[in-house]
N, C-alpha and C positions, 0 to 999 in steps of 0.2 A: 325547332331552338334547330339554329345554326351551329353544327359541333366544331366547324372551324376557328370559331373565337368563341369556343365554350372552353374556360376554366375551371378548374377543382373546386369547389366549394369550399374547402378546407383549406385550403395555400396559406393561411392567416390564424391557423391555428396550432403552431407551433409544430407543425409535425405529426400531429396525432391524426388516427383516424378519426372519419366523419362522423360527425355527429346524428345526422339526419340526411334525405336527397333532395334536398328542397333542388328546384328546378328539374330533376329529372321525369323525363315521360318514361312508362313504362314501357313504349314501342320504340323509343329512339335515343340509345343509351350513346353517348360518346363514343368516339372511335378511339381515342386515349385515355384508356382509365390509369391512374398508377397504381391503383391495387384492383389487382384481378382476382373473383373470383371462380375463374374455371376458363376453359377455353371451349368454345363451339366445332368442333370436328365437322359438323354439316356444310360450315362455310368454304367458299372457293377463295382462298386468299388473294387467288395469283388474278382474279377476274375481280375483287374488291380493289387491289391495288393498281390495277390498270384504270379502273374505272377514275382512281382520285389522283392520274396522273394527268389524266385526259381531263378532270375537269380542273385543273389549273392550281392544284392544293400547293403549298409551299413545301419545297422540296425537302430541305430539312427536318421539317416536324415528320415529313413521311419516312423518312432515312429512322430517324427516333421511334417511331412507332413500330417499326421493321425492327429494331434491336431490340426492343422493349420485347415485344412479341418471342423473339428468338430466346431471348434469358429464361424467359418464363418456362416457354417448351423443356428450354433445357436442362430447369430445374428438377431436381429430384428429392421428396420427401421420404428418408429414410430411420426418422423416429419411429420407436414402438407407438408411439401414443397415435387413433386415430382422432377422424374430424379435426383437420386440418386446412381451414379455408383460409384465414387470411394468416401472413407473417409480414409484421410491417419495421424496418427500421428505426429506430428509436434517437438513430444518432445526434442530431440537431435539438431536438429539445432535451436528451440527456448532455449535451453541452453546457445548455441554458443553464440547468438547473443543478443548484450549485447550492445544496442546503447548510445553512448553518451548525447543524448537529453532525458535520459529516467531516471534521476539521482533516483525520488521517487521508479519507477516502481522496479528499481534495487535494491535498499539498501528492500523495502518491503518483507518480508519471505512470500513464497508463501504454504498453505498447501492445501493436498487432502480434496473433500470433497463428498456427496454424498446424496440422495435425488434430491428432488426438492425447497428445501429450506433451509438455516442452522439454527442454533439457539445455544446462549452463550450466557455467564453470565459476565455481565460486573463488576468490582469490585467498588466500590463507596465506602467503607471505610473498612480499616482493621483493626476496631472494638478499636481501640487505645485509652489510656485513659493518653492522653494528649493534648488536642482540649477544647474548649470551644465552644460553640451555645448559646449565649441570646439575649434579643432585649432590646432596649431602650426603660425605663416604661412613661417617658417621657422628650419629644423632647427641647433642648434647645443652646444657643450658648455659652457654657461656656465649661472651660479642666474637669471642675466636673462633672460629667455623673452616670444619674441614671440609674440603665438597672437591669433585671431579676433574675442575680445571677452574682458574680464575683468568683464564684466557677475556681481554675484553674490558675487565673490570679496573676499576681505577677510584680512588680518593674523589666523594662528591654522588656516586653513584649511587641508584636505590633501587633495593633487590626485591623481588618479594619471593616469599617464603610460602609454597600453595599450602602445605598441608594445616600449616599452621597462622596460614591465612593472614601475615604481619608482613608487615616492607619495615626496612633497617636500611639506613646509610652506610656505605662504606669508608671507615675510618682511614683505611691502610691495607694495601696486600703485601703480606708477609714472602709467599714463595708460591711457584705452581700451583699450588692448592690448599694453602691458606690465606684467608682471608677473617680483616678483622673489622667489626662494628661498630657504630658509635654507642649500639645500647643491646644489652645482652638480648637473647632470645632462646626459647626450647626448642630445639627442630627434632627431627625423627631422624633414621638410617632411612635413605632412597630417595625424599623428600625430594623435590625438583623443584630448582633456584630460576629463577627470567629476574629479568632487568623488568622493575615494575615501571619505570618508564618508556618502556620497549617504543620504540621508533616502529614506523609503518612495515608491518611483514617482519621485523626482527626474529634473527633466530641465532643459531649459534655463529660467534665472530666469521667473518670470512675477509680474507685479504685483497685492501683493494687498489695497495701500490705494485708496480713491478719493477722488473729490471731492465734495461734496454734490449737485452734479448730474450727477454722473457714475459710472458702475459699472465695477467690480471686473473683474479681467482674467478670461476663462473658465479658469477650471481643471477639464479633461477629463479622466476618469479611460479610460486607453486599453486597450484589449483584442485579445487577437489569435485568432482563431477556431480552437480546435481539433477534431477531428473523428476518430475512430476505430472502425474495425468491433469487435464482439466476439472475443476470443477464445477456442478451446476448450482448456481441458486437462481432462486423465483420467486413469485409470490402471487399469489390468484386475484381474481376482481370478478364485480359482475354489477350491471346495470339493466332493469327492467323499462322494460319499454314503456311504461306506465308515468317513471319516473323520467325520461328523457322526454317525451311530450311537457310533462305537466312544467319541468325546467327549460324548456325553447323560449319563452319567453325573455330567458334573464341571463342563461349561459347554458354551455355547451356539455350538459351533464357528464355525458359519456367520457368526454374531453378530461372533464374535472377529477370523474372516478380514475381513469388513468394516468392522471400526472400524481395521485393519491400513490395510488400501487406503485409508480415506479421510487416517490420516495419513501416510500414505506421499503422498497428494495434496496434502497442506496441505505438506510439504517439500517437493516441489517446487513449488508456489507460492511458496514464499519466496525458493527460487532465483531464479525469475521477478522477482520485485518486486525484486529487487536486481538483477539481471545479464540480463536478457531483454531480447532485440535484437529490433527491429521489420524489422530488413533481415539480418541474418543467418539463412543456412537452411541450416547444419551445426546437427547434432543440441545441444544436445535444444529447440533453437527452429526446426527446422526439419525437411526429411524429406531433406534434401542439394538438393533445386532448388528448393523453395519456403518462404520465411520464412512462419513459421505464430504468432510471439507479437508481443506487447507489449514496447515498454523499459521495463526496468526502473529504478529511481532510479541507477546508474551511468551509462544513456545518458540519462537527463531531464536531470539535472544538466548539463547546457552551455550555452556560451555562444548557440549558433544554435537553443537553444530557450529563450532569452530571460535567463537568468543573468547577471546583470551580470558582466563584465568579472574585477575584482578577486577574486572569491568563487571562481573556478575556476584554480587553482594547479596547476601543473603543475613534473616534476623539481624539487619541494622539497629533498631529500638528508634528511638527519638531520633526525627530528622535535623539535621545542622548545616548548618552553611559551610562548614570544612568538610563534611560529605558529599555534599553537590559539588564543592571545589574539587574534590578527590577523581570524582567519576568524570568532570567537565576535563581535567588534566589527563585523565587516561585516552580520551576520546582524540584531545587535541594532539597528543606525542601520536596517537594511529593514523592521525592526518587528515582526521575527517572533517567534512567539509559542509557548511549549511546545517548546522545543528540545531536540534531542539529538544524538548523535554516536551514527555507525554505522561499527564499525572492524573489522579484522582479529586475529586474535590476534597478531601481532606488532605491533601500535601498542598492542595494553593491555599487554603487555610491556613495551614504550618509555616507556608513561606511568608505569607502575610504577619501572620504572628512573632515570625523570628524576626521581621524587619522592624516590627512598633516592639520588639524587647531589644533591640541591639543599640537603640541610643541614636539611631538615624534622625537625621530632622523631618520632623512632622511639621505637615501642611494643614492650616485649618480655612477651608473653603466655606464662602457665605452665597447663597445663593439668595440673590435679592436682598432681602430684608437681610440684617445683620444678625437677626435673631434667631434666622434659620442657620444652624450648622448640618455640612457634609459630613456624616462621619466612615470612616473604613477606608480601604483601598483595595483595588487591583492590580496583582502580579502580570503583567504583561510581557516580561522577560527576564531573564540574570544575565549580567553581563561575569561572563567567562575571566576569573582574575588572570588568566595566563594572557591569552588574544585581545581581550579587551571587547570583543563581539557580544553584541546582544543575543540571547539565546529566547527564541521564543518557547514560554510555556503555556501550550496546549493541555484544557482541561478536557474530559470526558469523561461522561457517566456512563462508558462504557471499561472505564479502568477499574480496578476493584480499590477500595481500599488500601493503602499501606503496599502501595506499588507505584515507583518511578522509571521512566524509558527513555534511556539518555541516547537520541536516536541523530541519524544523520545523513542529506539528499545526497551526496556525492562522498567519492573516493577522492584521493590526492587526484587523480589523474583527470578528475573532470568526469568521471563516469558516474551514471545512478548507482546507489549504495544497494536501491530497491525500486522494485516496480511491479506492478498486476500487468497482468502477461493475460492479453483479453483473446481470446477465440469466437471473431464474428460468425455471427448465427442465420446470414444473408449477405448477397453480395451489395460491397460497401461501395461508394464513389471515389473515385480517386483523390485521394488525400496527399499534401504535401508533405514530404521530411518531415520528421519530427511530431507531424500533429499527435493529439492526444485521443486516443482510440476510446468509444465507451461501449461499445457491445451490449447495449441494452436493445432489447426485440421485443416488440410486443405480437401476441398471439391471438387471433381469435378461435374460440373454442364453439364447437357448435351447439343450439341451446337442445336441451333432450323433452320426450313427449310428456315427461309428468310437471315441465314449466318451460313452455314454449316462448314464454315470453321475457325470461332471463336469458340474456346476452353476457355469457362470459367470457373472460380472457388471461390471460396469463402474460405477465413480465420478468423474461429470465435475462441471467448473465451468465454465460462460460468462462472463468479465469482463475487463475491463480496466484499467489503472491509470489513472489523471488525475493530472494536477501543474494546481493551481488557480492560482499563484502560483508562478514560478521566484524570482522575486528575492528569496524567505528564507530559498535553498540556497546549501549552498557545498560544494567539493568539494576536497581536496587530493589529489595522484597523484605517484607516483615517491618516495614516501619511504622511508628505509632505517631500519633496524633500532640501538636507542639501547642 
């Protein structure tokens, strides 16, 4: 076999490892093997390379082979796991494999990381001078409330009382500490009062105007320092020699099994992105004694993580359009861009039932024969009554009934509100800026003496979900079916 014309037999196999060694002779292996099983240190590489130059071999191919050998020799395996004959980067096949059952994974951008942990700054306030933050100084059941300061309040503003978990509209401002509401509310002393329609990062009112010889007030963006170690996700797979031989006439059995393994890993990853828990030691987040996962969206969208209190609604009860409108309005006032709603099948059905019960125009569709009717509807989006934006409704089997997550792709500045930071496990090719990083790697494991013709492998990814700004997210729980 002329090795200068050799091409790997699995180039067209989607980037997966070869299912066979067809065309290779035991005594004459090609000089450029994409995946090396080891290095023969008895070779004299200098003499070999000289002979190849003298034979007139293409110089570019020769240089590429030298670089490949250098990279291989410099690569060190530091894992505690033994028997690691092969590791293969699955960047290309992972980029092409976009399962329909993983809408959250498919939507969140993936960025490349480094080291054993990632650190980032989460925006908690943009330093705007258009908010309020005060407390009730003496609780009362009245439309007139005494607060620490009414600075920034004016008629028409909507105030949120955190302990009471209620909103009230300002009728008038009597003085520096007294505000009159349009309806009675029962408050408690020291209850926190904020703008319900708080603008992006709003806090206490800050002066924006200044005199000719003065300066405006300091509007400083506030950040919370966040850091988290990368978490390891993986799945095992195996294929027997007999299965590879039996299926060789119609498909690459090994490639198929590896495709199934990476698809299964993506499903597990989808579950983690939604339900993952940083503290839960029970399976699938831990081994019974140690927590090994990262927090998913359900555990990230909390007041403890910086989500404004009005945007976390509990024990909601029956789902209503008014509730969805309120959550979408809160997101809008925070400047959320690229919004989407993540819910369970129960809430998807409730939305459809609400449309049917709202007196909306119902269209009856005929399929071919007029006697054949198509009933029912699927709600793919919900129009925000404030912005007019069609907000996609994403239904996932991993979201528990009674939960709706109101998410966003971007901040008002255009920065991503969420990303999955991925740690590459092997050297990746040069990637263009803004290219998504997948980070999936397949790793062959050595057969055992008890099962010498069972060829196992593992597909892994090292990653963590990062929330860049909690202010543009909202969560509703305790929803009941309609």
